[in-house]
Residue frames as qw, qx, qy, qz and C-alpha x, y, z in Angstrom:
[[0.658, -0.654, 0.367, 0.063, -18.51, -10.40, 6.33],
 [0.381, 0.690, -0.602, -0.128, -15.03, -11.05, 4.89],
 [0.988, -0.054, -0.145, -0.030, -14.14, -14.73, 4.62],
 [0.279, -0.757, 0.591, -0.018, -11.04, -15.83, 6.55],
 [0.904, 0.288, -0.315, -0.040, -8.99, -18.53, 4.80],
 [0.587, -0.650, 0.483, 0.019, -6.61, -20.64, 6.84],
 [0.756, 0.551, -0.351, -0.037, -3.75, -21.87, 4.66],
 [0.375, 0.422, -0.720, 0.403, -1.50, -22.95, 7.52],
 [0.684, -0.431, -0.588, 0.033, -2.11, -25.18, 10.54],
 [0.396, -0.893, 0.006, -0.214, -2.11, -23.57, 14.00],
 [0.782, -0.530, 0.221, 0.242, 1.00, -25.46, 15.12],
 [0.733, 0.323, 0.202, 0.563, 3.05, -24.48, 12.07],
 [0.248, -0.744, -0.009, 0.620, 5.29, -21.44, 11.97],
 [0.107, 0.566, -0.480, -0.662, 6.20, -21.50, 8.28],
 [0.727, 0.329, 0.602, -0.010, 4.99, -23.01, 5.02],
 [0.056, 0.525, -0.490, -0.694, 6.33, -22.85, 1.46],
 [0.647, 0.364, 0.669, -0.035, 4.51, -23.95, -1.69],
 [0.220, 0.076, 0.565, 0.791, 4.27, -23.47, -5.42],
 [0.380, 0.239, 0.058, -0.892, 1.62, -21.11, -6.74],
 [0.588, 0.309, 0.730, -0.163, -1.51, -23.06, -7.74],
 [0.084, -0.126, 0.626, 0.765, -1.66, -23.38, -11.52],
 [0.134, 0.619, 0.773, 0.026, -5.32, -22.35, -11.87],
 [0.082, 0.181, 0.170, 0.965, -7.04, -19.25, -13.23],
 [0.302, -0.659, -0.672, -0.153, -10.32, -19.46, -11.31],
 [0.053, -0.632, 0.142, -0.760, -11.08, -16.06, -9.71],
 [0.396, -0.236, -0.756, 0.465, -11.03, -16.05, -5.91],
 [0.286, -0.839, -0.391, -0.247, -13.48, -14.30, -3.60],
 [0.024, 0.724, -0.356, 0.590, -12.18, -11.49, -1.35],
 [0.858, -0.415, -0.293, 0.070, -10.70, -13.07, 1.76],
 [0.035, -0.831, 0.455, -0.317, -8.02, -12.53, 4.37],
 [0.799, 0.000, -0.542, 0.261, -5.49, -14.56, 6.37],
 [0.429, -0.834, 0.141, -0.318, -5.11, -13.98, 10.09],
 [0.800, -0.541, 0.254, 0.051, -2.06, -14.71, 12.19],
 [0.730, -0.159, 0.419, 0.516, 0.60, -14.98, 9.51],
 [0.130, 0.720, -0.282, -0.621, 2.40, -13.04, 6.77],
 [0.809, 0.366, 0.450, 0.094, 2.37, -14.02, 3.10],
 [0.080, -0.628, 0.476, 0.610, 5.08, -13.50, 0.47],
 [0.775, 0.473, 0.415, -0.054, 4.24, -14.16, -3.20],
 [0.156, -0.568, 0.544, 0.598, 6.83, -14.32, -6.00],
 [0.767, 0.507, 0.340, -0.200, 5.41, -14.72, -9.53],
 [0.342, -0.362, 0.625, 0.601, 7.50, -15.80, -12.51],
 [0.033, -0.179, -0.739, -0.649, 4.56, -16.27, -14.94],
 [0.006, -0.616, -0.764, 0.192, 0.92, -15.28, -15.22],
 [0.002, -0.189, -0.145, -0.971, -1.25, -12.24, -15.91],
 [0.324, -0.645, -0.671, -0.171, -4.44, -10.73, -14.56],
 [0.146, -0.697, 0.141, -0.688, -5.19, -8.63, -11.50],
 [0.522, -0.240, -0.692, 0.437, -4.61, -8.84, -7.77],
 [0.264, -0.748, -0.138, -0.593, -6.86, -6.73, -5.54],
 [0.508, -0.149, -0.603, 0.596, -5.46, -5.85, -2.11],
 [0.027, -0.501, -0.448, 0.739, -7.77, -3.89, 0.17],
 [0.401, 0.780, 0.302, -0.374, -9.00, -1.08, -2.13],
 [0.079, 0.712, -0.502, -0.485, -6.16, -1.23, -4.67],
 [0.915, 0.327, 0.232, -0.046, -6.09, -3.23, -7.92],
 [0.212, -0.686, 0.585, 0.377, -2.65, -4.26, -9.20],
 [0.754, 0.489, -0.339, -0.277, -1.63, -5.75, -12.53],
 [0.823, -0.300, 0.473, 0.091, -0.23, -9.26, -12.38],
 [0.635, 0.705, -0.314, -0.044, 2.77, -9.83, -14.62],
 [0.904, 0.028, -0.260, 0.339, 5.95, -11.94, -14.57],
 [0.516, 0.183, -0.384, 0.743, 8.51, -10.97, -11.92],
 [0.329, -0.601, 0.052, -0.726, 5.96, -9.12, -9.78],
 [0.435, -0.131, -0.809, 0.372, 5.79, -9.94, -6.09],
 [0.423, -0.654, -0.168, -0.604, 3.44, -9.15, -3.24],
 [0.253, 0.035, -0.766, 0.590, 3.73, -8.96, 0.54],
 [0.499, -0.560, -0.404, -0.524, 0.48, -9.36, 2.49],
 [0.063, -0.311, 0.645, -0.695, 0.32, -8.43, 6.16],
 [0.067, -0.310, -0.924, 0.212, -1.99, -10.36, 8.51],
 [0.155, 0.609, 0.554, -0.545, -5.58, -9.23, 8.07],
 [0.157, 0.403, -0.344, -0.833, -5.24, -7.66, 4.61],
 [0.702, 0.419, 0.496, -0.293, -8.15, -8.48, 2.28],
 [0.066, 0.500, -0.616, -0.606, -7.24, -9.68, -1.22],
 [0.801, 0.312, 0.482, -0.171, -8.44, -11.67, -4.22],
 [0.276, -0.304, 0.678, 0.610, -7.04, -12.90, -7.55],
 [0.703, 0.581, 0.273, -0.306, -8.41, -12.77, -11.10],
 [0.386, -0.392, 0.658, 0.514, -5.94, -14.47, -13.41],
 [0.680, 0.593, -0.062, -0.427, -6.16, -14.43, -17.21],
 [0.663, 0.456, -0.593, 0.032, -3.11, -16.66, -17.62],
 [0.892, -0.343, -0.281, 0.091, -2.01, -19.54, -15.42],
 [0.153, -0.898, 0.362, -0.198, 0.39, -18.27, -12.71],
 [0.876, 0.023, -0.358, 0.321, 3.68, -19.80, -11.67],
 [0.064, 0.701, -0.378, 0.602, 5.79, -18.92, -8.68],
 [0.473, -0.083, -0.760, 0.439, 6.30, -19.41, -4.96],
 [0.451, -0.714, -0.131, -0.519, 4.28, -18.62, -1.85],
 [0.438, 0.078, -0.690, 0.572, 5.82, -18.35, 1.63],
 [0.518, -0.714, -0.233, -0.410, 3.66, -18.13, 4.74],
 [0.540, 0.063, -0.605, 0.582, 5.21, -17.42, 8.12],
 [0.462, -0.826, -0.319, -0.046, 4.28, -16.37, 11.63],
 [0.048, 0.893, -0.300, 0.333, 6.32, -13.72, 13.40],
 [0.755, -0.551, 0.351, -0.053, 7.49, -16.26, 16.00],
 [0.925, 0.254, 0.118, 0.257, 9.44, -17.98, 13.22],
 [0.471, 0.680, -0.136, 0.546, 11.73, -14.95, 13.00],
 [0.602, -0.794, -0.079, 0.027, 12.45, -14.69, 16.74],
 [0.774, -0.262, 0.129, 0.561, 16.18, -15.09, 16.16],
 [0.376, 0.254, 0.276, 0.847, 16.23, -12.07, 13.83],
 [0.092, -0.732, -0.528, 0.419, 14.58, -9.38, 15.90],
 [0.091, -0.474, 0.194, 0.854, 16.11, -6.55, 13.83],
 [0.080, -0.076, -0.742, -0.661, 14.56, -7.87, 10.61],
 [0.140, -0.541, -0.828, 0.041, 11.30, -8.62, 12.41],
 [0.097, -0.653, -0.336, 0.672, 11.04, -5.05, 13.66],
 [0.075, 0.425, -0.350, -0.831, 11.29, -3.83, 10.02],
 [0.316, 0.291, 0.887, 0.170, 8.68, -6.18, 8.54],
 [0.256, 0.792, 0.460, -0.309, 6.23, -3.34, 8.03],
 [0.043, 0.748, -0.320, -0.580, 8.80, -1.68, 5.74],
 [0.410, 0.014, 0.826, 0.387, 8.81, -4.61, 3.27],
 [0.273, 0.187, -0.318, -0.888, 7.28, -3.33, 0.01],
 [0.650, 0.230, 0.536, -0.488, 3.69, -4.44, -0.59],
 [0.822, 0.524, 0.225, 0.015, 4.27, -4.84, -4.32],
 [0.253, -0.735, 0.500, 0.383, 7.67, -5.11, -5.97],
 [0.789, 0.537, -0.276, -0.118, 9.59, -6.38, -8.99],
 [0.808, -0.473, 0.322, 0.144, 11.89, -9.17, -7.78],
 [0.798, 0.437, 0.115, 0.398, 13.86, -8.90, -11.03],
 [0.017, -0.952, 0.210, -0.222, 15.46, -5.78, -9.54],
 [0.271, -0.607, 0.737, -0.120, 17.61, -8.26, -7.63],
 [0.758, 0.213, -0.532, -0.313, 17.84, -11.53, -9.63],
 [0.276, 0.222, -0.866, 0.353, 19.44, -13.25, -6.63],
 [0.478, -0.129, 0.424, -0.758, 16.18, -12.84, -4.68],
 [0.871, 0.111, -0.135, -0.460, 14.26, -15.48, -6.63],
 [0.631, 0.313, -0.691, 0.163, 17.25, -17.81, -6.40],
 [0.049, -0.246, 0.708, -0.660, 17.17, -17.34, -2.62],
 [0.705, -0.009, 0.198, -0.681, 13.43, -18.12, -2.61],
 [0.840, 0.233, -0.441, -0.214, 14.07, -21.29, -4.61],
 [0.382, 0.304, -0.770, 0.410, 16.76, -22.34, -2.12],
 [0.371, -0.163, 0.532, -0.743, 14.34, -21.72, 0.75],
 [0.829, 0.096, -0.080, -0.544, 11.69, -23.84, -0.99],
 [0.726, 0.273, -0.629, 0.045, 14.16, -26.72, -1.51],
 [0.124, 0.270, -0.744, 0.599, 15.28, -26.52, 2.14],
 [0.576, -0.084, 0.328, -0.743, 11.66, -26.52, 3.32],
 [0.872, 0.165, -0.250, -0.387, 10.74, -29.52, 1.17],
 [0.673, 0.257, -0.654, 0.228, 13.78, -31.45, 2.39],
 [0.698, -0.655, -0.280, -0.074, 12.77, -30.78, 6.02],
 [0.474, 0.383, -0.387, 0.692, 15.83, -28.78, 6.97],
 [0.387, -0.427, -0.586, 0.570, 16.16, -27.59, 10.58],
 [0.015, -0.924, -0.380, 0.045, 14.35, -24.43, 11.62],
 [0.377, -0.704, 0.175, 0.576, 17.66, -22.61, 12.08],
 [0.373, -0.008, 0.624, 0.686, 18.42, -23.18, 8.38],
 [0.134, 0.663, 0.663, 0.320, 14.94, -22.15, 7.24],
 [0.145, -0.932, -0.266, 0.200, 14.76, -18.96, 9.26],
 [0.398, -0.500, 0.335, 0.692, 18.26, -18.00, 8.08],
 [0.287, 0.281, 0.683, 0.610, 17.04, -18.39, 4.49],
 [0.016, -0.820, -0.553, -0.143, 13.91, -16.35, 5.21],
 [0.328, -0.789, -0.052, 0.517, 15.94, -13.65, 6.92],
 [0.350, -0.218, 0.494, 0.765, 18.07, -13.25, 3.78],
 [0.152, 0.536, 0.701, 0.445, 14.94, -13.10, 1.62],
 [0.158, -0.893, -0.407, 0.105, 13.42, -10.36, 3.77],
 [0.386, -0.633, 0.153, 0.654, 16.69, -8.39, 3.87],
 [0.297, 0.063, 0.608, 0.734, 16.87, -8.48, 0.09],
 [0.022, 0.703, 0.656, 0.273, 13.23, -7.41, -0.15],
 [0.273, -0.825, -0.253, 0.425, 13.87, -4.44, 2.13],
 [0.292, -0.434, 0.349, 0.778, 16.25, -3.09, -0.54],
 [0.245, 0.393, 0.724, 0.511, 13.66, -3.31, -3.33],
 [0.159, -0.065, -0.059, -0.983, 11.55, -0.39, -4.47],
 [0.275, 0.418, 0.770, -0.396, 7.90, -0.29, -3.41],
 [0.022, 0.134, 0.588, 0.797, 5.81, 0.06, -6.57],
 [0.188, -0.661, -0.721, -0.087, 2.55, 0.47, -4.67],
 [0.040, -0.463, 0.079, -0.882, 1.17, 3.89, -3.83],
 [0.246, -0.322, -0.808, 0.427, 0.10, 3.71, -0.22],
 [0.146, -0.774, -0.504, -0.354, -3.15, 5.42, 0.72],
 [0.383, -0.910, 0.013, -0.157, -1.62, 6.96, 3.82],
 [0.710, 0.346, -0.390, 0.474, 2.17, 7.15, 3.79],
 [0.131, -0.626, 0.369, -0.674, 2.13, 9.43, 6.84],
 [0.859, -0.369, 0.101, -0.341, 0.49, 6.63, 8.83],
 [0.941, 0.133, -0.199, 0.240, 3.28, 4.24, 7.83],
 [0.355, 0.577, -0.364, 0.640, 5.89, 6.81, 8.87],
 [0.462, -0.573, 0.315, -0.599, 4.35, 7.26, 12.32],
 [0.975, -0.173, -0.010, -0.141, 4.08, 3.50, 12.71],
 [0.758, 0.364, -0.325, 0.434, 7.79, 3.19, 11.87],
 [0.006, -0.618, 0.394, -0.680, 8.55, 5.74, 14.58],
 [0.761, -0.430, 0.188, -0.448, 6.51, 3.76, 17.10],
 [0.986, 0.043, -0.134, 0.091, 8.21, 0.46, 16.21],
 [0.518, 0.514, -0.379, 0.569, 11.61, 2.15, 16.50],
 [0.301, -0.595, 0.360, -0.652, 10.75, 3.55, 19.93],
 [0.921, -0.270, 0.073, -0.269, 9.50, 0.17, 21.11],
 [0.889, 0.255, -0.258, 0.280, 12.67, -1.50, 19.90],
 [0.318, 0.533, -0.398, 0.676, 14.76, 1.02, 21.84],
 [0.252, -0.404, 0.413, -0.777, 12.70, 1.20, 25.05],
 [0.754, -0.232, -0.484, -0.377, 10.78, -2.08, 25.53],
 [0.570, -0.060, -0.688, 0.446, 12.83, -2.99, 28.61],
 [0.129, -0.121, -0.447, 0.877, 11.72, 0.14, 30.45],
 [0.418, 0.165, 0.048, -0.892, 8.45, 1.25, 28.84],
 [0.086, 0.139, 0.982, 0.090, 5.62, -1.29, 28.74],
 [0.242, 0.628, 0.636, -0.377, 2.47, 0.85, 28.57],
 [0.408, 0.595, 0.499, 0.480, 0.92, 2.48, 25.51],
 [0.100, -0.972, -0.209, 0.030, 0.44, 5.86, 27.19],
 [0.512, -0.628, 0.276, 0.517, 4.22, 6.30, 27.61],
 [0.463, 0.087, 0.588, 0.657, 4.80, 5.87, 23.87],
 [0.144, 0.803, 0.515, 0.263, 1.81, 8.02, 22.98],
 [0.281, -0.917, -0.050, 0.279, 3.27, 10.79, 25.14],
 [0.521, -0.383, 0.436, 0.626, 6.70, 10.47, 23.49],
 [0.320, 0.258, 0.662, 0.627, 5.06, 10.80, 20.07],
 [0.180, 0.217, 0.131, -0.950, 2.62, 13.57, 21.04],
 [0.419, -0.146, -0.694, -0.567, -0.31, 11.34, 20.09],
 [0.687, -0.267, 0.280, -0.615, -3.44, 10.23, 21.87],
 [0.422, -0.164, 0.889, -0.064, -3.64, 6.55, 22.83],
 [0.676, 0.501, 0.459, -0.287, -6.64, 6.22, 20.51],
 [0.478, 0.799, -0.261, -0.255, -4.68, 7.64, 17.56],
 [0.067, -0.562, 0.822, 0.066, -1.67, 5.40, 18.19],
 [0.548, 0.076, 0.818, -0.156, -3.88, 2.32, 18.35],
 [0.647, 0.659, 0.219, -0.315, -5.64, 3.36, 15.15],
 [0.296, 0.762, -0.533, -0.218, -2.30, 3.68, 13.35],
 [0.258, -0.324, 0.910, -0.027, -1.24, 0.21, 14.55],
 [0.639, 0.340, 0.638, -0.262, -4.55, -1.28, 13.44],
 [0.558, 0.758, -0.063, -0.330, -4.19, 0.34, 10.01],
 [0.249, 0.708, -0.648, -0.129, -0.67, -0.94, 9.44],
 [0.211, 0.259, -0.940, 0.061, -0.61, -4.38, 11.07],
 [0.661, -0.325, -0.453, -0.502, -4.18, -4.99, 12.30],
 [0.664, -0.344, -0.583, 0.319, -3.26, -5.23, 15.96],
 [0.317, -0.934, -0.152, -0.060, -3.08, -2.98, 19.01],
 [0.190, 0.801, -0.437, 0.363, -0.14, -0.93, 20.23],
 [0.609, -0.537, 0.509, -0.285, -0.01, -2.98, 23.44],
 [0.970, 0.119, 0.210, 0.002, 0.23, -6.21, 21.45],
 [0.624, 0.681, -0.232, 0.304, 3.23, -4.83, 19.58],
 [0.171, -0.742, 0.518, -0.389, 4.96, -3.92, 22.85],
 [0.820, -0.287, 0.445, -0.219, 4.26, -7.36, 24.32],
 [0.924, 0.374, 0.033, 0.076, 5.44, -9.08, 21.15],
 [0.386, 0.752, -0.415, 0.337, 8.78, -7.26, 21.30],
 [0.441, -0.582, 0.581, -0.360, 9.28, -8.28, 24.94],
 [0.935, -0.005, 0.317, -0.162, 8.35, -11.86, 24.02],
 [0.757, 0.597, -0.224, 0.143, 10.87, -11.95, 21.17],
 [0.112, 0.695, -0.591, 0.395, 13.67, -11.02, 23.57],
 [0.693, -0.358, 0.499, -0.377, 12.37, -13.46, 26.17],
 [0.966, 0.226, 0.106, -0.065, 12.42, -16.30, 23.64],
 [0.547, 0.687, -0.402, 0.261, 15.93, -15.36, 22.55],
 [0.184, -0.617, 0.628, -0.437, 17.17, -15.52, 26.16],
 [0.840, -0.145, 0.415, -0.319, 15.32, -18.77, 26.90],
 [0.917, 0.397, 0.019, -0.011, 16.58, -20.36, 23.67],
 [0.661, 0.608, -0.249, 0.362, 20.12, -19.09, 23.30],
 [0.014, -0.635, 0.557, -0.535, 21.40, -18.67, 26.85],
 [0.562, -0.159, -0.789, 0.188, 21.76, -20.87, 29.93],
 [0.149, -0.283, 0.342, -0.884, 20.33, -18.17, 32.20],
 [0.007, 0.325, 0.893, -0.310, 17.80, -19.33, 34.76],
 [0.038, -0.692, -0.612, -0.382, 14.19, -18.23, 34.40],
 [0.364, -0.821, -0.279, 0.339, 14.63, -15.93, 37.39],
 [0.415, -0.378, 0.258, 0.787, 17.69, -14.32, 35.81],
 [0.169, 0.340, 0.615, 0.691, 15.83, -13.80, 32.55],
 [0.177, -0.803, -0.566, -0.057, 12.86, -12.31, 34.39],
 [0.359, -0.780, -0.089, 0.504, 15.01, -9.71, 36.12],
 [0.380, -0.144, 0.445, 0.798, 17.02, -8.99, 32.97],
 [0.031, 0.473, 0.632, 0.613, 13.70, -8.17, 31.25],
 [0.087, -0.187, 0.252, -0.945, 12.67, -5.94, 34.16],
 [0.603, -0.453, -0.551, -0.358, 9.82, -8.07, 35.47],
 [0.398, -0.683, 0.302, -0.533, 9.08, -7.43, 39.15],
 [0.556, -0.360, 0.729, -0.173, 9.40, -11.14, 39.95],
 [0.032, -0.192, 0.909, 0.369, 9.80, -14.46, 38.09],
 [0.297, 0.405, 0.843, -0.193, 6.16, -15.48, 38.57],
 [0.348, 0.742, 0.148, -0.554, 4.98, -12.42, 36.63],
 [0.138, 0.538, -0.661, -0.505, 7.38, -13.26, 33.83],
 [0.164, 0.041, 0.981, 0.094, 6.12, -16.85, 33.69],
 [0.348, 0.600, 0.612, -0.381, 2.50, -15.64, 33.55],
 [0.277, 0.733, -0.196, -0.590, 3.36, -13.19, 30.78],
 [0.032, 0.381, -0.839, -0.388, 5.22, -15.82, 28.73],
 [0.216, 0.211, 0.953, -0.039, 2.50, -18.44, 29.13],
 [0.364, 0.640, 0.409, -0.539, -0.29, -16.00, 28.24],
 [0.370, 0.706, -0.306, -0.520, 1.31, -15.44, 24.84],
 [0.286, 0.429, -0.823, -0.238, 2.66, -18.91, 24.07],
 [0.882, -0.227, -0.160, -0.380, 0.53, -21.33, 26.20],
 [0.856, 0.017, -0.393, 0.335, 3.86, -22.68, 27.53],
 [0.501, -0.834, 0.081, 0.216, 5.96, -21.75, 30.54],
 [0.211, 0.842, -0.486, -0.102, 9.52, -20.63, 29.72],
 [0.399, -0.402, 0.824, -0.009, 10.88, -23.96, 31.00],
 [0.733, 0.333, 0.584, -0.106, 8.42, -25.92, 28.85],
 [0.520, 0.838, -0.079, -0.146, 9.39, -23.79, 25.85],
 [0.018, -0.732, 0.679, 0.056, 13.10, -24.45, 26.48],
 [0.582, -0.150, 0.795, -0.084, 12.44, -28.15, 26.98],
 [0.746, 0.533, 0.370, -0.148, 10.51, -28.50, 23.73],
 [0.372, 0.855, -0.334, -0.142, 13.32, -26.82, 21.79],
 [0.023, -0.591, 0.805, -0.036, 15.83, -29.34, 23.10]]
């Protein structure tokens, strides 16, 4: 059984730290519920992700999706930054969030020297306890810069990633009207089983969870950034009635929309 390491508390949405300056090999493990960005400026050795072994060298970076199995075997002490974040942290940047799966799994951050500077600024802002709006703006810029980098990893199944991109695009365009997996499977000429398998392979979650998450992102945006009533938001999101919207929101956040709005303010 693969060990699950928890590097971030349940109530946290983001965490930034310096890479641990140790060379002790780690056992294969995974992190559930959050994404991990790693930017190395020094060090050497290997980094195993799933079934692929990558060389560790200065200016290499890695992006780990939730559920990916990895381990380190350093031969020289590493230096760099690690950023952990949950998808909820990027609620204000739904366009970037919908493209997370396109972030390269392994990259050379020296392709864009401003990227590491942006990471350093994010780290300073995090350590000085800047407001979430400042931190997620920093992280959005980091991810946008990363999306322009080349992916130096050879994916085992690039066709799977392409189909997943198509699904995410369709969800982004149709989430207000289409809420069931079968509708998207039909649009893509896939079976429900195949679509779920592709989602599991790319982001370790179900197709339905991805649809719900996209609806939730928009719901949070409307609750947070507008003065619309909960009933108005419910109807704008095409829920049959406000009570169904409240149940949906609470099932995914443990809070009602009003409680969520109250906590933000």
